[in-house]
C-alpha positions in Angstrom: -2.7 12.5 -13.5 -2.7 15.4 -11.1 -1.6 14.6 -7.5 -1.7 17.5 -5.0 -1.2 17.5 -1.2 -3.9 20.0 -0.2 -7.5 20.3 -1.4 -7.0 24.0 -2.1 -4.3 23.2 -4.7 -6.6 20.9 -6.7 -7.5 22.1 -10.2 -9.5 19.3 -12.0 -10.2 19.8 -15.7 -13.9 19.8 -15.1 -16.7 18.7 -12.7 -15.8 15.6 -10.7 -17.0 12.4 -9.3 -15.1 12.0 -6.0 -14.4 9.0 -3.9 -13.3 9.9 -0.3 -11.5 7.6 2.0 -8.2 6.4 3.4 -7.7 3.7 0.8 -4.5 2.4 2.4 -3.2 -0.4 0.2 -5.7 0.3 -2.6 -6.9 -3.3 -2.1 -9.4 -5.3 -4.1 -12.3 -3.7 -2.2 -11.0 -0.2 -3.0 -10.3 -1.2 -6.6 -13.9 -2.4 -7.0 -15.2 1.0 -6.0 -12.7 3.0 -8.0 -13.2 1.1 -11.2 -16.9 1.7 -11.0 -16.3 5.4 -10.3 -14.0 5.8 -13.3 -16.4 4.1 -15.6 -19.3 6.2 -14.4 -17.2 9.5 -14.6 -16.1 8.8 -18.1 -19.6 7.9 -19.3 -20.9 11.2 -17.9 -18.0 13.4 -18.9 -16.8 14.0 -15.4 -13.2 13.9 -14.0 -12.6 10.7 -11.9 -11.1 12.0 -8.6 -10.0 10.6 -5.3 -9.6 12.5 -2.0 -7.6 10.7 0.6 -5.6 11.8 3.7 -2.2 11.6 5.3 -1.3 11.0 8.0 -3.8 8.2 8.8 -6.5 9.2 11.3 -5.5 6.2 13.4 -2.0 7.7 13.8 -3.2 11.2 14.6 -5.8 9.9 17.1 -3.3 7.7 18.9 -5.1 4.4 17.9 -1.9 3.2 16.1 1.8 3.8 16.1 5.0 2.7 14.4 4.9 0.8 11.2 1.2 1.0 10.0 0.9 1.9 6.4 0.5 -0.5 3.5 1.5 2.1 0.9 3.3 5.4 0.8 1.1 8.4 -0.4 3.0 8.4 -3.7 2.5 4.6 -4.2 -1.2 5.0 -3.4 -1.5 7.8 -6.0 0.2 5.7 -8.7 -2.2 2.8 -8.0 -5.1 5.2 -8.4 -3.6 6.4 -11.7 -3.3 2.8 -12.9 -7.1 2.4 -12.3 -7.8 5.5 -14.4 -8.2 8.2 -11.8 -7.2 11.6 -13.2 -7.0 13.7 -10.0 -5.8 12.6 -6.6 -5.8 14.8 -3.5 -3.8 13.6 -0.5 -5.1 16.1 2.1 -3.4 16.6 5.4 -5.2 15.1 8.4 -4.4 16.9 11.6 -6.1 18.5 14.6 -7.3 21.4 12.5 -8.9 19.2 9.9 -10.5 17.1 12.7 -12.5 20.1 13.8 -14.0 21.0 10.4 -17.7 20.5 10.4 -19.0 18.1 7.9 -21.1 20.7 6.1 -18.1 23.0 5.7 -16.0 20.2 4.3 -18.7 19.4 1.8 -18.6 23.1 0.7 -14.8 22.8 0.2 -15.4 19.8 -2.1 -17.9 21.8 -4.1 -15.6 24.8 -4.4 -12.2 23.1 -5.1 -13.3 19.9 -6.9 -16.5 21.1 -8.7 -18.2 18.1 -7.0 -21.1 16.5 -8.9 -21.2 13.0 -7.3 -19.7 11.8 -4.0 -18.8 8.1 -3.6 -18.1 6.6 -0.2 -18.3 3.2 1.5 -21.5 2.4 3.4 -19.8 2.8 6.8 -18.3 6.2 5.9 -18.5 9.4 7.9 -16.5 12.6 7.8 -16.2 15.9 9.7 -16.1 16.8 13.4 -17.1 13.8 15.6 -18.0 11.9 12.4 -21.2 13.8 12.0 -21.2 13.5 8.3 -22.7 10.1 8.0 -24.5 8.7 5.0 -27.9 10.2 5.9 -26.3 13.6 6.5 -24.4 13.6 3.3 -27.4 12.5 1.3 -29.3 15.5 2.8 -26.4 17.8 1.9 -26.5 16.5 -1.7 -30.2 17.3 -2.0 -29.6 20.8 -0.7 -26.4 21.6 -2.5 -26.8 19.9 -5.9 -24.7 16.8 -5.8 -25.5 13.1 -5.7 -24.3 10.7 -2.9 -23.6 7.1 -3.8 -22.8 4.7 -0.9 -21.1 1.6 -2.3 -20.9 -1.8 -0.6 -17.4 -3.1 -0.1 -16.2 -6.1 -2.0 -16.0 -9.3 0.1 -13.8 -12.4 -0.2 -16.1 -14.8 -2.0 -14.6 -17.9 -0.4 -15.1 -16.9 3.3 -17.4 -13.9 3.2 -15.0 -11.7 5.2 -14.9 -8.1 4.1 -11.6 -7.3 2.5 -10.0 -4.6 4.6 -6.7 -2.8 5.2 -6.7 -4.0 8.8 -7.1 -7.6 7.6 -4.2 -7.2 5.3 -2.0 -5.8 8.1 -3.0 -8.8 10.2 -2.1 -11.2 7.4 1.3 -9.6 7.0 2.0 -9.6 10.7 1.4 -13.4 10.8 3.3 -14.0 7.5 0.2 -15.0 5.6 1.5 -13.7 2.2 -1.1 -15.7 0.3 -4.0 -13.9 2.0 -2.4 -10.5 1.8 -1.7 -11.0 -2.0 -5.3 -12.2 -2.6 -6.8 -9.3 -0.8 -4.5 -6.7 -2.3 -5.0 -8.1 -5.8 -1.2 -8.0 -6.3 2.0 -8.9 -4.3 2.8 -6.8 -1.3 5.7 -4.5 -2.1 8.5 -2.8 -0.2 10.6 -0.1 -1.9 13.9 1.4 -0.8 17.3 2.7 -1.8 20.1 0.0 -1.9 22.6 1.0 0.8 25.8 -0.5 2.0 25.7 -3.2 4.6 28.5 -5.2 6.3 29.3 -7.2 3.1 28.9 -10.6 4.7 26.7 -11.9 1.9 29.3 -11.4 -0.8 32.0 -13.2 1.3 29.8 -16.3 1.5 28.8 -16.3 -2.2 25.4 -14.7 -1.8 25.6 -10.9 -2.1 22.5 -9.1 -0.9 21.0 -5.7 -1.6 20.3 -4.0 1.7 17.2 -1.9 1.4 16.6 1.4 3.3 12.9 1.2 3.9 10.3 3.9 4.9 10.0 3.6 8.6 6.2 3.9 8.7 5.4 1.0 6.3 4.4 -2.3 7.8 6.8 -5.2 7.4 5.7 -8.8 7.0 6.6 -11.3 9.8 10.4 -11.9 10.0 11.5 -14.7 7.8 12.8 -15.7 4.4 10.7 -15.0 1.3 10.8 -15.7 -2.5 9.7 -12.8 -4.7 10.4 -10.5 -7.5 13.0 -7.8 -7.3 12.4 -4.8 -9.6 15.1 -2.3 -10.7 13.5 0.2 -13.0 12.2 -1.9 -15.9 14.3 -5.0 -14.9 12.6 -7.9 -13.0 14.7 -10.6 -11.3 13.9 -13.6 -9.2 15.0 -13.0 -5.6 15.2 -14.4 -2.1 14.9 -11.9 0.7 15.7 -12.2 4.4 13.7 -9.9 6.6 14.8 -10.0 10.2 17.7 -9.7 12.7 20.2 -12.2 11.2 20.6 -14.3 14.4 23.5 -16.4 13.0 25.6 -13.2 13.1 24.9 -10.4 15.5 21.1 -10.1 15.7 20.3 -6.4 16.2 17.9 -4.3 14.2 15.5 -5.7 11.6 16.9 -5.5 8.1 15.6 -6.3 4.6 18.2 -7.9 2.4 17.4 -9.3 -1.0 19.6 -11.7 -3.0 18.9 -11.4 -6.7 19.3 -14.7 -8.5 21.6 -14.9 -11.5 22.7 -11.2 -10.9 26.0 -9.7 -10.3 26.5 -5.9 -10.4 26.8 -3.0 -8.0 23.4 -1.3 -7.5 24.2 1.0 -4.5 22.1 4.1 -4.6 19.5 2.6 -6.9 15.8 2.1 -5.9 14.8 -1.5 -5.5 11.3 -2.8 -5.1 10.7 -6.3 -3.6 7.4 -8.0 -4.2 6.6 -10.8 -1.7 5.3 -14.0 -3.4 5.9 -16.9 -1.0 7.1 -17.2 2.6 9.7 -19.9 2.6 10.5 -20.3 6.3 11.1 -18.6 9.6 14.4 -16.8 10.2 16.7 -19.1 12.2 20.1 -19.3 13.8 22.6 -21.7 12.4 25.6 -23.3 14.1 28.0 -22.0 11.5 28.5 -20.5 8.1 28.5 -23.8 6.3 25.1 -24.7 7.6 23.8 -21.2 6.7 25.2 -21.4 3.2 23.7 -24.8 2.6 20.3 -23.5 3.7 20.5 -20.4 1.5 21.3 -22.7 -1.5 18.1 -24.7 -0.7 16.1 -21.4 -0.3 17.4 -20.2 -3.7 16.6 -23.5 -5.4 13.1 -23.5 -3.9 12.5 -19.9 -4.9 13.6 -20.6 -8.5 11.1 -23.4 -8.8 8.2 -21.4 -7.2 8.8 -18.2 -9.1 9.2 -20.1 -12.4 5.6 -21.2 -11.9 4.5 -17.6 -11.3 6.3 -16.1 -14.4 
């Protein structure tokens, strides 16, 4: 798969079918569209391609700040690759790009991606002041020799709600891991380098891996979670505490994962934690003994729950 960070650097192997959108999280709605695109492209001999943007327009336009993303640009590209996409363009979104007229952007797609079909959601628009809506893009296609396909988003069959990145953010903010997992089509994942903490976990018999996380990715609600810890090809049951550790000193939010049945130094390695179940709120204990007793209960509960997921 080719992944480039500017449209002008793209060099697909042939004419393309291109999906354009933010695709943050690459959730089930996005997957529905991308799978159909890949199948169609392969049947017609075209290169399945995705054009997305970074930073998110909501960040650039001041509609959001702080932790907002569900995936890093690199994670997003890997998810596309797993769906069969052969070319991914993560194009910068900035004030200059905001001012590009829709017709000019279409010309760039034709030039750099050899565009043959353009796939978008039914509510999509691009270009200056969102002038490039569905009707506009369909007219551009007729005039410039490409086909526009507007694809309805997949909905949650049980409730009829449209699966969306904003809905997943809301679920994570409230600790609703079940809904986030269902809408993503996979467990929510945080990835970071294992760095040194204060070593308290080891002194009480529960060593933890402190994760240095990307400061722009959204964190689930503070609490204790059961999930899968991934170290390269290794997968381990784990319990993670996400929060301020009120029994000790409080302070900044930290992500600490205790890998079950595991005992070796992994400082400097990259650890991925996949959230499966939210066990409880973070809480303050009267002393170390009470904390240790609760961690033991958390670990036992996680072992049972994760055994059912294996």
